[in-house]
N, C-alpha and C positions, 0 to 999 in steps of 0.2 A: 088200458090200451089193448087192442088185439093186433095180430100180426099185419093186418091190412089197413089199420088206422092211418090216416094221412097225417104225417108228422113233419112240421117245418122246423128245420135247424138253421137258425140265423147265426152266421159266423162259422160255416161248416169247414172252412179251409184252415182255420187257426189251430193252435195247440189243443184247445179245449174242444172246439166243435168237431174237428176231424176225429178225435178219440171217441166222441159220443156217436158219430156216424158209424164208425167201425164197430162199436159195441152193439148198436142197434141192428146192424146187418148180421153180426155173428149170432144174434138171438132170433133171427128170422123175420125181422120187420122189413116189409117189401115196398112200402109206399112212402118213401122219404122224399121231402121236397127241399130244395136248396137253391140259392141264387148267389152268384158272385157279386162283388161290389159294382161291376160294370153293368150287370143285368138288373140290379135293384139297389138304389141308393137309400139306405135306411135313414139317412138324415132328412130325406124328402118326404114330408107328411103325405102329400098327394100320391106319390108313387107307392108308398107303403099301404095306403088305403086301397088303391087299385089292385095291388097284389092280393090282399086279403079277400077282397070282393071276388076276384077271379078264382083263386086257388081254394078258398074256404078250408084251411087246415083245421083238423080236429084238435091237435096238440101242438104246442109251440115250445121249443127249447131256445132260450135267448142267450146265446154264447157270444154274440157279436159285441165287441167293445174295442175302444182304443186303449191299449195297454203298453207298459214299458217299465224300465227300471228307474232307479232314483234320479239319474241325470235327466232322462226324458220327462219324467213327472214334474220335476222342478223347473225345467226349461220351457215346456209347452203347456203351462198351467191352464191357459184359456182354452186351448184345443181339448185338453183332457176333460174339463168340466162341460164344455158346450157339446162336444160330440157324443159323450156318453149319456148325458141327459136327453139329448134329442133322439137318439136311437131308442132308449128305454121308453120315453114318452110315446113315440110312434108305435112301437111294437106292442107294448102293454095295452095301450088304449084301443088299438084296432083288434087285439085279441078279445077284449071285452065286447066291443061293438059287434064282432062277428061270431060271438058265442063259442069261443074256443073252450073245449072241455077242461083243459088243464094247461098251465104254463109253468115252466121252470125258468127262473131268473138266476143267472150266475153273477156273483160279485167277487169279493176278495176279502181275506181277513185283515187287509189294511184299513177296513172300516172301523177297527177298534182304536180306542184312545192310545196315545203314545205310552202312557204309564199305566195301562190296564193291568190288573193283577194277573199273574201267570199261574196256570195256563188260562188263556182268554176264553171266558164263557160267553154265550150269546147275551147274557144279561149285563155284560159290561158295555154294551153299545150305548153311546151318547152320555156316558158318565163323567167324562173329562175331555180336554182338548186332544185333537188328532195330531199325528206327526205332520209337521209343517210341509215337508217336501212333497208329500203325496196327498195333501189336503183336498185339492180340487177333485181328484179322482175318487177319493174316499167319500166326499160329500155327494157326488153323483150316485155312487153305489148305495149309499144310505137312502137317498131319495128313491131309488129303485125298490128297496125293501119296503119302505113306507108306502110307496105307490101300490105294490102288490097287496100289502096288508089292508090298505084303505079301500081298494076295489073289492076285496073279499068281504070286508065288513059292510060296506054300503050296498054292493050289488050281488053278494053271494057267489062271486067267482071262486075258482079253485087255482089260485096262483101261489106257488111256493118259491122261496128264495133259498139259495145255498151259497155259502161262503167258503170256497176252497182255500187251502193254505198255499204255500209256494209250490208251483207245479213245474214239472220238467218231463221231457219225452220227445217222441217223433214230432216233427213239424214245429219244434220250438224256434224261438227267435235267437239267432246267434250273432246278431249285430252288436259289436262291442260298445256302441254308444247307447243303444236302447234296450239291450237284453238284461235279463236278471242274472244273478250271480252264478248259478250252476252252469247254464250253457256258456256264459262268458268264460268261466274258468276252463271248461272242457275245450273250447275253441283255442284259447290262449296256449294251453299245454300241448294240444295236438300240433299247432303251428310251430311251437318252440321245438317239439320233437322232430318234425319234418325239416326244420331249418337248422337243427343242431345248435340251438341257443343254449347258453349256460345258465340262464335264470329266467324266471317269470315273476313279474311284479304283481302284487295283490294289494288292493286298497285296504288300509286299516290294520289293526293288530292281529286279526284272525280270531279274536276272543268272542265276538258276538255269536249267539247260537240261533240257528234257524231250523225250521221243520220243512221237509221236502216230501212231495207225494208224486208218484208216477202218474202221468196224465191218463193212462188207460185204467188205472185203479179209480181215479176220480170219475171217469166216465161211467164205470160200472156202478158207482154209488149213485150218480145222477139217474141212470136208467132204473135202478132199483127203486128210488124214491118216486119216479114217474109211474112205475108199475104198481107200487104197493101203498104209498102214503099220500093222503089228501090233507088239505089245509086244516080241516076241522080236527084232525088227529094230532096235530102238532100243538101240544099244550105248553104255554109259557110256564116256567118253573114256579112263578109266584102264585099260580092259580091251580086249584084242583081240577077245574075244567073250564073250557072256553064258555064265557057268558055270552052266547050268541044272541040272546034276546035283547039284553040291555047294551050290548057292545061295549062293556066297560073294561078298560085296561087290557085290551088285546094288543100285545106288543112283544118284540123279540121272538117272533115265530120263525125266524130264519134258522138254518141248520149249518153248523160248521162241518166242513168236510176236510179231514186230515188224517194223520197217522197217530198224533199224540206223542210223537218221538222227535227229539231235536238233536242237532249235532253242531259243533262249533265250525266256523268258517275255516279255521286251520285244519281241523280233522277232515272236513269235506275236501279241502284242497289236496291234502295228502292222499286221500282215497282216490280222487280223480287222477292225480299224478301216477299212482300205482296202476290204475286201470288203463290209462293212456300209454304208459311205459316211458314217460318223460324222465330222463336221468339227471337233469340239472337241479338247481336250487330254487327254492321259493323265497322271494323277498317280500316281506310284509311291510308296506310303507305306512308307518305310523303317523306321518304328516297328513294322511288322508283320513276322512271321517269314518268312524265305525258304524254309525247309525244306532238304532235301538239295540241294546245288549241282549234282550230276551224277547222272543216272539213265538210262543207255542200255543196251539189251539187246544181247548177243552172239547173233546169229541164224545163226551158222555151221551149227549142227546142222540147223535148218530148211532152209537153202539146200542142204545136203548131201542132204537127203531129197527135194529136187526142187521146192521151192516158194519163190517170191519175191513180194513185194508189187507191186501194179500201180497203185494210186491214190496220187498225190502229195498233199501236205498242202493246197496251195492249191485244187486241184480238189475235194478232199473237203470242205473248209470251205464252198466255194461251193454244193455240192450240199446240204450240211446246212442252210445258211442259207435256201435256197429251201424246203426242207421245213419249217423252223421258221416261216417267214413264213406258209405255208399253214395250219399248225396253229394259229397265233395270230390268224388273221383274225376 
């Protein structure tokens, strides 16, 4: 990519997309294209086709997705699989038809089996059953990986897939019904502090461990890969090189994006409590489910490609909290 390349960022207002736009702008990219949902419905095949025909983007970053926490994933199962499949199909296929030079597809580490060996490597994909609660979303994202791989193999496109770990940061979702654990805890403790409450309830025992990555770090990794890494350079670990001629056994070419460091939910809650300045008690409701006990990504491939995270968890949460307070004034 050069600084004047036309780059379309799908999902530019979300946690992921907004961080990528900010990173691209900071690096001097000047020809960024975006559309709100009102301006372009990515579920509509004809509208997406017309957009690509008119705008002719050279590069595409597909960060648009229907996302949510465990409650939303389990409640709106049909919406999660339908909407994510439809958006992916439309954007990836039109990127092929309009000869996009490179596409970056963003998924999630929830694509891995519920009982995947820890830390979860790219090669654990499709080795055993998925976590039931987010299975529809995970299936859609796996389909996106396979779509990118298949178009690359059949048509010689340059579509790469990245699977970020749990993200947090500015423009996160703080809705207590649909958000992920970190923004939910931050909001709960902030409101408890403001309202002088004596305690905050947290689901589960607090023992499960999770990995968290600052969204702007993730965005830097994505832009790095767009700038420096092509599909043919991503070698599956079971092969010494991509067998491009015979197209045999090219799989698991996606890249985990994470820190490779985890923390228990109890430790996370206490860290957020300290940062927010909440003086009350934390009540862990063990009648509520814990979910998977361990969920850590293997980021060896990412490190071998030359990128490592920079923002540590405490620093990231402090920055996010300042942003949240400014937004809720």
